[in-house]
Backbone as CSV, one residue per row, in Angstrom:
resi,resn,N_x,N_y,N_z,CA_x,CA_y,CA_z,C_x,C_y,C_z
1,MET,28.282,49.725,-62.058,27.062,50.838,-61.749,27.790,52.071,-61.684
2,SER,27.004,52.944,-62.431,27.612,54.299,-62.575,27.372,55.310,-61.282
3,GLY,28.060,56.235,-61.183,27.994,57.067,-59.918,26.261,57.474,-59.727
4,LEU,25.660,57.955,-60.781,24.337,58.355,-60.740,23.284,57.296,-60.350
5,ARG,23.667,56.104,-60.973,22.655,54.981,-60.484,23.084,54.681,-58.893
6,VAL,24.380,54.859,-58.417,24.513,54.593,-57.158,23.959,55.336,-56.285
7,LYS,23.834,56.708,-56.644,23.265,57.763,-55.763,21.780,57.393,-55.783
8,ALA,21.330,57.200,-56.913,19.722,56.914,-57.046,19.393,55.776,-56.267
9,PHE,20.279,54.628,-56.357,19.756,53.489,-55.537,19.941,53.925,-53.987
10,LEU,20.655,54.640,-53.505,20.806,55.050,-52.175,19.799,55.800,-51.787
11,VAL,19.095,56.650,-52.624,17.823,57.326,-52.309,16.716,56.190,-51.835
12,HIS,16.730,55.247,-52.722,15.637,54.135,-52.634,16.072,53.419,-51.085
13,VAL,17.219,53.313,-50.659,17.698,52.761,-49.306,17.235,53.720,-48.261
14,TYR,17.534,54.894,-48.582,16.987,55.861,-47.624,15.784,55.812,-47.189
15,THR,14.856,55.771,-48.203,13.296,55.620,-48.020,13.069,54.283,-47.285
16,ALA,13.600,53.126,-47.894,13.383,52.030,-47.018,13.845,51.925,-45.624
17,SER,14.974,52.918,-45.362,15.385,52.550,-43.977,14.337,52.877,-42.866
18,THR,13.264,53.600,-43.464,12.335,53.997,-42.373,11.627,52.733,-41.586
19,MET,11.717,51.549,-42.375,11.280,50.321,-41.809,12.036,49.763,-40.480
20,ILE,13.568,50.106,-40.710,14.321,49.901,-39.564,13.859,50.720,-38.455
21,ILE,13.766,52.038,-38.454,13.085,52.919,-37.537,11.780,52.475,-36.793
22,LEU,10.938,51.837,-37.745,9.690,51.493,-37.258,9.691,50.254,-36.583
23,LEU,10.757,49.269,-36.962,11.200,48.055,-36.093,11.637,48.438,-34.767
24,ILE,12.327,49.494,-34.785,12.869,49.952,-33.513,11.777,50.427,-32.521
25,SER,10.987,51.141,-33.072,9.752,51.685,-32.515,8.732,50.627,-32.010
26,SER,8.654,49.454,-32.797,7.715,48.316,-32.530,8.383,47.677,-31.302
27,TYR,9.708,47.433,-31.235,10.470,46.983,-30.179,10.108,47.546,-28.746
28,LEU,10.297,48.911,-28.903,10.201,49.705,-27.690,8.616,49.732,-27.214
29,LEU,7.677,49.560,-28.362,6.283,49.664,-27.812,6.074,48.311,-27.115
30,LEU,6.687,47.206,-27.610,6.157,45.876,-27.133,6.910,45.759,-25.610
31,HIS,7.829,46.539,-25.418,8.614,46.473,-24.074,7.958,47.689,-23.167
32,ASP,6.805,48.210,-23.604,6.012,49.252,-22.777,6.806,50.502,-22.675
33,GLN,7.779,50.948,-23.464,8.384,52.154,-23.349,7.647,53.291,-24.577
34,LEU,6.521,53.462,-24.136,5.494,54.076,-25.203,5.856,55.532,-25.587
35,ASN,6.370,56.313,-24.506,7.006,57.612,-25.048,8.236,57.495,-25.955
36,LEU,9.252,56.581,-25.616,10.177,56.557,-26.574,9.901,55.956,-27.853
37,ALA,8.942,55.042,-27.828,8.556,54.421,-29.042,7.765,55.339,-29.935
38,LEU,7.008,56.422,-29.421,6.414,57.350,-30.122,7.407,58.541,-30.831
39,PHE,8.481,58.716,-29.892,9.429,59.375,-30.099,10.315,58.931,-31.575
40,VAL,10.447,57.622,-31.511,11.303,56.994,-32.567,10.445,56.889,-33.841
41,MET,9.126,56.590,-33.704,8.072,56.496,-34.630,7.967,57.892,-35.445
42,LEU,7.841,59.069,-34.737,7.888,60.208,-35.251,9.058,60.709,-35.834
43,LEU,10.192,60.112,-35.558,11.265,60.491,-36.307,11.282,60.030,-37.750
44,ALA,10.660,58.892,-38.054,10.592,58.525,-39.480,9.850,59.472,-40.283
45,VAL,9.080,60.627,-39.705,8.472,61.555,-40.512,9.477,62.426,-41.237
46,ALA,10.897,62.564,-40.516,11.947,63.276,-41.206,12.464,62.640,-42.578
47,ILE,12.487,61.274,-42.633,12.921,60.756,-43.940,11.725,60.794,-44.926
48,ASP,10.538,60.785,-44.439,9.311,61.118,-45.593,9.488,62.341,-46.198
49,ALA,9.722,63.335,-45.012,9.975,64.517,-45.562,11.009,65.079,-46.552
50,THR,12.026,64.168,-46.718,13.162,64.700,-47.288,13.352,63.542,-48.424
51,ASP,12.739,62.319,-48.504,13.144,61.616,-49.550,12.804,61.933,-51.035
52,GLY,11.635,62.772,-51.032,11.154,63.033,-52.290,12.086,64.074,-52.982
53,THR,12.506,65.000,-52.122,13.363,66.158,-52.616,14.648,65.447,-53.151
54,LEU,15.184,64.462,-52.446,16.478,63.760,-52.814,16.294,63.016,-54.129
55,ALA,15.240,62.496,-54.470,14.683,61.702,-55.577,14.686,62.425,-56.723
56,ARG,14.076,63.707,-56.475,14.112,64.515,-57.576,15.510,65.131,-58.031
57,ARG,16.064,65.651,-56.972,17.457,65.967,-56.896,18.427,65.010,-57.735
58,PHE,18.279,63.812,-57.696,19.156,62.844,-58.329,18.576,62.102,-59.407
59,ARG,17.509,62.652,-59.975,16.512,61.950,-60.886,16.430,60.413,-60.731
60,VAL,16.003,60.145,-59.667,16.031,58.528,-59.433,15.040,57.708,-60.573
61,LYS,13.966,58.572,-60.745,12.880,57.690,-61.561,13.475,57.449,-62.967
62,GLU,14.290,58.574,-63.305,15.018,58.270,-64.841,16.170,57.542,-64.726
63,VAL,17.005,57.603,-63.783,18.444,56.914,-63.513,18.131,55.438,-62.952
64,PHE,17.038,55.190,-62.352,17.181,53.881,-61.635,15.630,53.556,-61.791
65,PRO,15.138,53.489,-63.029,13.740,53.025,-63.237,13.231,51.609,-63.008
66,GLU,14.212,50.706,-62.546,13.931,49.305,-62.343,13.099,49.261,-60.829
67,LEU,13.047,50.327,-59.998,12.441,50.324,-58.694,11.465,51.520,-58.877
68,ASP,10.313,51.172,-58.467,9.169,52.291,-58.416,9.253,52.950,-56.971
69,GLY,9.743,54.146,-57.027,10.093,54.802,-55.979,8.832,55.123,-55.134
70,ARG,7.639,55.541,-55.885,6.345,55.869,-55.357,5.677,54.725,-54.748
71,ARG,5.761,53.528,-55.269,5.208,52.434,-54.605,6.025,52.182,-53.310
72,LEU,7.292,52.226,-53.432,8.029,51.897,-52.226,7.924,52.904,-51.137
73,ASP,7.479,54.236,-51.427,7.180,55.349,-50.534,5.679,54.986,-50.054
74,ASP,4.751,54.339,-50.938,3.333,54.134,-50.195,3.503,53.033,-49.308
75,ILE,4.340,52.102,-49.662,4.387,51.025,-48.726,4.848,51.187,-47.438
76,VAL,5.783,51.923,-47.295,6.554,52.584,-46.093,5.668,53.516,-45.394
77,ASP,5.128,54.285,-46.049,4.116,55.295,-45.519,2.785,54.540,-44.842
78,TYR,2.332,53.403,-45.281,1.390,53.001,-44.849,1.680,52.251,-43.335
79,VAL,2.784,51.639,-43.422,3.397,51.156,-42.137,3.551,52.312,-41.036
80,SER,4.384,53.317,-41.700,4.793,54.611,-40.782,3.579,55.365,-40.281
81,TYR,2.691,55.715,-41.211,1.575,56.634,-40.920,0.147,55.994,-40.237
82,VAL,0.189,54.684,-40.618,-1.131,54.148,-40.375,-0.983,52.982,-39.551
83,PHE,-0.451,51.897,-39.969,-0.298,50.420,-39.189,0.268,50.764,-37.753
84,LEU,1.507,51.216,-37.725,2.126,51.141,-36.396,1.443,52.147,-35.578
85,PRO,0.943,53.441,-35.974,0.271,54.175,-35.028,-0.952,53.523,-34.543
86,VAL,-1.785,52.886,-35.227,-2.994,52.145,-34.825,-2.554,51.068,-33.568
87,VAL,-1.444,50.293,-33.826,-1.087,49.324,-32.965,-0.432,50.191,-31.690
88,PHE,0.064,51.252,-31.731,0.394,52.099,-30.694,-0.782,52.446,-29.891
89,MET,-1.903,52.803,-30.584,-3.178,53.185,-30.007,-3.669,52.103,-29.154
90,LEU,-3.606,50.876,-29.649,-4.180,49.820,-28.959,-3.510,49.520,-27.719
91,LYS,-1.923,49.563,-27.973,-1.155,49.242,-26.779,-1.350,50.317,-25.605
92,ALA,-1.755,51.385,-26.002,-1.819,52.558,-24.945,-3.328,52.390,-24.573
93,GLN,-4.191,51.746,-25.078,-5.637,51.592,-24.538,-6.166,52.876,-24.697
94,MET,-6.226,53.282,-25.932,-6.802,54.746,-26.119,-7.999,54.884,-26.776
95,LEU,-8.738,53.616,-27.041,-10.029,53.561,-27.661,-10.961,52.778,-26.700
96,ILE,-12.305,53.125,-26.883,-13.158,52.417,-26.323,-13.632,51.001,-27.077
97,GLU,-14.289,50.099,-26.173,-14.586,48.787,-26.667,-15.784,48.807,-27.739
98,PRO,-15.740,48.094,-28.809,-14.608,46.967,-29.324,-13.391,47.514,-29.683
99,VAL,-12.042,47.641,-29.321,-11.030,48.352,-29.783,-10.636,47.820,-31.055
100,VAL,-10.743,46.544,-31.274,-10.386,45.997,-32.635,-11.089,46.668,-33.826
101,LEU,-12.414,46.808,-33.623,-13.359,47.320,-34.730,-12.825,48.655,-34.872
102,PHE,-12.979,49.609,-33.879,-12.505,51.088,-33.854,-10.931,51.258,-34.411
103,GLY,-10.303,50.154,-34.047,-8.609,50.291,-34.423,-8.700,50.033,-36.101
104,SER,-9.727,49.227,-36.440,-9.817,48.708,-37.979,-10.046,49.838,-38.656
105,LEU,-10.752,51.059,-38.412,-11.320,52.009,-39.219,-10.184,52.860,-39.915
106,PRO,-8.997,53.153,-39.229,-8.089,53.934,-40.031,-7.186,52.889,-40.878
107,LEU,-7.203,51.708,-40.539,-6.268,50.707,-41.482,-7.270,50.594,-42.680
108,LEU,-8.608,50.442,-42.630,-9.395,50.113,-43.737,-9.519,51.403,-44.665
109,ALA,-9.594,52.568,-44.028,-9.905,53.822,-44.625,-8.578,54.206,-45.398
110,SER,-7.646,54.161,-44.971,-6.456,54.508,-45.507,-5.737,53.477,-46.390
111,ALA,-6.276,52.293,-46.538,-6.063,51.246,-47.635,-6.516,51.809,-48.847
112,PHE,-7.978,52.274,-48.709,-8.692,52.736,-49.829,-7.899,54.111,-50.248
113,GLY,-7.576,55.005,-49.207,-7.052,56.352,-49.534,-5.783,56.089,-50.189
114,PHE,-4.961,55.235,-49.733,-3.570,55.145,-50.630,-3.853,54.441,-52.103
115,SER,-5.080,53.903,-52.213,-5.204,53.169,-53.423,-5.824,54.136,-54.538
116,ARG,-6.206,55.202,-54.084,-6.882,56.505,-55.099,-5.932,56.640,-56.205
117,VAL,-6.334,56.761,-57.303,-5.470,57.094,-58.654,-5.301,58.727,-58.349
118,ASP,-5.956,59.319,-57.567,-5.903,60.862,-57.518,-5.303,61.110,-56.098
119,ALA,-4.959,60.271,-55.389,-4.711,60.414,-53.991,-3.576,61.846,-53.766
120,LYS,-2.779,61.876,-54.630,-1.660,63.123,-54.683,-1.739,63.836,-56.083
121,LEU,-2.222,65.160,-55.854,-2.243,65.814,-57.139,-0.819,66.756,-57.184
122,ASP,0.180,65.911,-57.517,1.730,66.617,-57.334,1.591,67.803,-58.099
123,ASP,1.099,67.995,-59.081,1.310,69.210,-60.117,0.579,70.480,-59.356
124,GLU,-0.381,70.343,-58.730,-1.189,71.149,-57.965,-0.776,71.539,-56.375
125,GLY,-0.035,70.445,-55.784,0.337,70.519,-54.403,-0.604,70.137,-53.462
126,PHE,-1.352,69.055,-53.681,-2.377,68.772,-52.742,-2.499,67.109,-52.642
127,PHE,-3.136,66.837,-51.226,-3.547,65.490,-51.305,-4.984,65.532,-51.365
128,VAL,-5.711,64.372,-51.808,-7.169,64.294,-51.982,-7.559,63.360,-50.716
129,GLY,-8.528,63.901,-50.053,-8.960,63.142,-48.421,-8.073,63.387,-47.742
130,PHE,-8.391,62.917,-46.510,-7.506,63.230,-45.102,-6.366,62.428,-45.521
131,PRO,-5.215,63.127,-45.233,-3.921,62.411,-45.816,-3.151,61.360,-44.925
132,SER,-4.026,60.709,-43.976,-3.602,59.690,-43.230,-2.472,59.943,-42.250
133,TYR,-2.680,61.327,-41.746,-1.688,61.598,-40.494,-1.890,61.051,-39.257
134,TRP,-2.275,59.753,-39.263,-2.492,59.009,-38.007,-1.380,59.138,-36.895
135,ASN,-0.362,59.129,-37.324,0.874,59.166,-36.425,0.858,60.410,-35.731
136,ILE,0.429,61.617,-36.183,0.478,62.827,-35.699,-0.767,63.020,-34.849
137,ILE,-1.794,62.610,-35.332,-2.950,62.594,-34.505,-2.873,61.814,-33.245
138,ILE,-2.563,60.625,-33.299,-2.485,59.841,-32.180,-1.370,60.374,-31.115
139,ALA,-0.273,61.053,-31.726,0.710,61.665,-30.791,0.031,62.875,-29.853
140,TYR,-0.877,63.608,-30.667,-1.544,64.650,-29.749,-2.451,64.013,-28.867
141,LEU,-3.199,63.116,-29.225,-4.441,62.483,-28.467,-3.712,61.832,-27.194
142,TYR,-2.584,61.144,-27.446,-1.951,60.373,-26.430,-1.154,61.502,-25.545
143,LEU,-0.490,62.432,-25.931,0.180,63.311,-25.080,-0.727,64.399,-24.343
144,LEU,-1.868,64.722,-24.926,-2.730,65.386,-23.974,-3.596,64.646,-23.192
145,ASN,-3.573,63.408,-23.113,-4.178,62.258,-22.381,-5.654,62.348,-22.613
146,ALA,-6.106,62.653,-23.889,-7.611,62.768,-24.185,-8.223,61.363,-23.691
147,PRO,-9.534,61.488,-23.218,-10.287,60.375,-22.855,-10.532,59.351,-24.150
148,PRO,-10.732,58.112,-23.636,-10.841,57.059,-24.991,-12.116,57.436,-25.852
149,TRP,-13.186,57.847,-25.358,-14.323,58.246,-26.118,-14.014,59.405,-26.901
150,LEU,-13.278,60.234,-26.622,-12.917,61.437,-27.520,-12.036,60.933,-28.567
151,ASN,-11.001,60.072,-28.191,-9.960,59.458,-29.177,-10.693,58.724,-30.198
152,THR,-11.812,57.864,-29.876,-12.644,56.941,-30.803,-13.414,57.898,-31.684
153,LEU,-14.142,59.010,-31.157,-14.806,59.909,-31.982,-13.946,60.535,-33.097
154,VAL,-12.742,60.936,-32.829,-11.727,61.597,-33.646,-11.380,60.687,-34.806
155,ILE,-11.136,59.291,-34.220,-10.657,58.348,-35.325,-11.892,57.998,-36.313
156,ILE,-13.079,58.047,-35.805,-14.208,57.705,-36.722,-14.329,58.848,-37.703
157,VAL,-14.441,60.147,-37.063,-14.591,61.311,-38.137,-13.347,61.463,-39.107
158,LEU,-12.271,61.311,-38.838,-11.113,61.363,-39.630,-11.055,60.008,-40.617
159,ALA,-11.536,59.016,-40.192,-11.407,57.785,-41.161,-12.498,58.147,-42.287
160,ALA,-13.647,58.645,-41.938,-14.585,59.075,-42.877,-14.196,60.260,-43.721
161,MET,-13.510,61.037,-43.129,-12.853,62.328,-43.999,-11.876,61.714,-45.076
162,VAL,-11.203,60.719,-44.945,-10.509,59.961,-45.974,-11.049,59.893,-47.288
163,PHE,-12.480,59.465,-47.292,-13.261,59.237,-48.476,-13.743,60.460,-49.239
164,ILE,-13.596,61.657,-48.392,-14.302,62.935,-48.828,-13.266,63.761,-49.487
165,PRO,-13.388,63.850,-50.947,-12.361,64.467,-51.584,-12.180,65.904,-51.651
166,THR,-11.603,66.219,-50.288,-11.317,67.560,-49.856,-9.687,67.771,-50.132
167,ARG,-9.165,68.692,-50.709,-7.772,68.762,-50.967,-7.116,69.318,-49.716
168,TYR,-6.039,68.807,-49.448,-5.238,69.137,-48.288,-3.756,69.303,-48.930
169,LEU,-2.983,70.314,-48.283,-1.781,70.856,-48.810,-0.720,69.610,-48.699
170,TYR,-0.023,69.594,-49.854,1.006,68.528,-49.979,2.265,69.560,-50.005
171,ILE,2.809,69.645,-48.729,3.774,70.740,-48.217,4.854,70.655,-49.335
172,THR,5.558,69.398,-49.527,6.745,69.471,-50.270,6.502,69.765,-51.797
173,ARG,5.335,69.806,-52.296,5.139,69.869,-53.562,4.369,71.395,-53.932
174,LEU,4.325,72.114,-52.798,3.624,73.524,-53.015,4.392,74.287,-54.055
175,ARG,3.719,75.173,-54.981,4.486,76.097,-55.845,4.724,77.316,-55.003
176,ARG,3.979,77.830,-54.247,4.364,79.029,-53.396,4.145,78.828,-51.868
177,HIS,5.423,79.667,-51.197,5.596,79.470,-49.815,5.985,78.264,-49.309
178,ARG,6.301,77.553,-50.180,6.866,76.087,-49.834,7.679,76.113,-48.456
179,TRP,8.518,76.931,-48.408,9.693,76.927,-47.260,8.965,77.453,-46.110
180,TRP,8.050,78.451,-46.100,7.246,78.833,-45.214,6.615,77.699,-44.504
181,HIS,5.949,76.933,-45.215,5.294,75.719,-44.706,6.288,74.689,-43.921
182,ILE,7.325,74.591,-44.676,8.323,73.487,-44.278,8.807,73.894,-42.896
183,SER,9.016,75.142,-42.688,9.653,75.959,-41.499,8.556,75.820,-40.481
184,GLY,7.111,75.957,-40.750,6.245,75.697,-39.839,6.078,74.417,-39.206
185,THR,6.140,73.512,-40.086,6.061,72.018,-39.439,7.275,71.867,-39.070
186,PHE,8.528,72.162,-39.285,9.676,71.809,-38.514,9.625,72.309,-37.109
187,ILE,9.266,73.366,-37.076,9.244,74.123,-35.694,7.981,73.677,-34.759
188,CYS,7.003,73.301,-35.531,5.977,72.600,-34.642,6.415,71.371,-34.345
189,GLY,7.033,70.510,-34.982,7.484,69.149,-35.081,8.529,69.092,-33.859
190,LEU,9.358,70.053,-33.678,10.197,70.087,-32.427,9.573,70.269,-31.188
191,LEU,8.505,71.203,-31.109,7.762,71.329,-29.976,7.029,70.099,-29.656
192,LEU,6.535,69.408,-30.639,5.790,68.232,-30.271,6.740,67.321,-29.635
193,LEU,7.917,67.056,-30.524,8.655,66.059,-29.567,9.261,66.414,-28.412
194,ALA,9.653,67.676,-28.141,9.863,68.025,-26.757,8.900,67.921,-25.684
195,GLY,7.773,67.949,-26.214,6.554,67.543,-25.226,6.650,66.217,-24.732
196,LEU,7.404,65.249,-25.285,7.475,63.917,-24.870,8.342,63.853,-23.765
197,PHE,9.037,64.630,-23.424,10.056,64.524,-22.367,9.897,65.550,-21.251
198,VAL,8.851,66.149,-21.147,8.527,67.119,-20.039,7.165,66.683,-19.513
199,GLN,6.830,67.165,-18.362,5.579,66.935,-17.571,4.676,68.061,-17.683
200,ASP,3.499,67.922,-17.417,2.399,68.967,-17.369,2.849,69.991,-16.119
201,PRO,2.678,71.339,-16.323,2.039,72.031,-17.253,2.800,72.385,-18.525
202,THR,4.152,72.097,-18.507,4.978,72.619,-19.583,4.730,71.736,-20.875
203,ARG,4.442,70.502,-20.512,3.881,69.615,-21.783,2.765,70.260,-22.392
204,ARG,1.788,70.482,-21.722,0.537,71.025,-22.396,0.819,72.484,-23.240
205,LEU,1.769,73.289,-22.691,1.857,74.536,-23.162,2.809,74.199,-24.497
206,LEU,3.872,73.454,-24.503,4.555,73.063,-25.776,3.460,72.385,-26.985
207,LEU,2.657,71.569,-26.334,1.647,70.892,-27.228,0.754,71.895,-27.772
208,TYR,0.292,72.918,-27.011,-0.645,73.823,-27.622,-0.066,74.668,-28.544
209,LEU,1.298,74.977,-28.254,1.962,75.827,-29.240,2.227,75.179,-30.479
210,SER,2.487,73.905,-30.534,3.034,72.969,-31.670,1.767,72.840,-32.611
211,LEU,0.471,73.142,-31.954,-0.863,72.880,-32.709,-1.052,74.090,-33.547
212,THR,-0.366,75.020,-33.638,-0.653,76.305,-34.348,-0.451,75.995,-35.750
213,TYR,0.551,75.388,-36.039,0.505,75.131,-37.699,-0.364,74.149,-38.090
214,PRO,-0.697,72.974,-37.389,-1.658,71.934,-37.852,-3.022,72.608,-37.999
215,VAL,-3.402,73.395,-37.114,-4.831,74.131,-37.175,-4.610,75.170,-38.422
216,TYR,-3.656,75.785,-38.567,-3.524,76.688,-39.769,-3.609,75.917,-40.992
217,TYR,-2.811,74.759,-41.165,-2.530,73.887,-42.267,-4.148,73.423,-42.736
218,THR,-5.083,72.984,-41.559,-6.296,72.584,-41.928,-7.188,73.425,-42.528
219,ILE,-7.219,74.781,-41.859,-8.072,75.752,-42.316,-7.661,76.275,-43.666
220,TYR,-6.267,76.505,-43.877,-6.070,76.931,-45.092,-6.256,76.006,-46.208
221,SER,-5.996,74.542,-46.065,-6.397,73.493,-47.019,-7.723,73.601,-47.414
222,PHE,-8.868,73.825,-46.347,-10.212,74.005,-46.447,-10.478,75.292,-47.359
223,VAL,-9.813,76.362,-47.201,-10.058,77.494,-47.950,-9.452,77.443,-49.453
224,LEU,-8.221,76.804,-49.608,-7.760,76.438,-50.967,-8.923,75.709,-51.781
225,ASP,-9.279,74.528,-51.139,-10.052,73.638,-51.695,-11.467,74.327,-52.003
226,ARG,-12.063,75.111,-51.192,-13.231,75.954,-51.509,-12.906,76.906,-52.906
227,ARG,-11.785,77.279,-52.753,-11.398,78.204,-54.016,-11.208,77.471,-55.354
228,ALA,-10.643,76.252,-55.301,-10.588,75.191,-56.429,-11.896,74.833,-56.731
229,ARG,-12.734,74.479,-56.029,-14.098,74.022,-56.500,-14.814,75.220,-57.026
230,LYS,-14.787,76.476,-56.747,-15.398,77.453,-57.212,-14.676,77.817,-58.690
231,ALA,-13.437,77.863,-58.642,-12.878,78.055,-60.073,-13.168,76.840,-61.087
232,ALA,-13.578,75.482,-60.584,-13.807,74.643,-61.408,-15.366,74.622,-61.846
233,GLY,-16.103,75.304,-61.041,-17.439,75.189,-61.650,-18.398,76.063,-61.128
């Protein structure tokens, strides 16, 4: 195997290694170490944020065409961003009854969302429909100790938004200001993780500060989606 193919294969291994992290998070979750399980689960985002860049850097699709990196990425992302966060939510008793019904909503909605042929507009730098950031949503709801009725309402609304073809920023594929957005997510991510290890009121202060970029991300996505719709018609 040539050096280029080895490097390309190692990128696939890097992506797949997310499953090991998720297994560790599941083990911690089963042993009621919720904060640590959430911390480990959120660490998986770092791999997802960097494996695409590595794949393009080492021309994985061209050098190692036997493996479909996008399919592998979708499999890993569904477990990382959807399935395990829902299990966490059930374990933490974050939903009203019937919990299985409401917990099923993100699973079903994201199964269809991941199956959309236009789920990712790579050339334009957008996702289509709410991009299944359930791990992030659940982290905030859990750490802010939101009541089960509010958690359930948020889950219902966002599950419905998966089917609404609104464009959301695909940060690692943006053409303009990419590094500004990456820096924003990195800083806010660190604040979110730090909130896991402190108590109120420091925790809430860190969480509210970390919400600045997600709020900006959402508003700016809606603005760009409206501009795109006007331009198209």
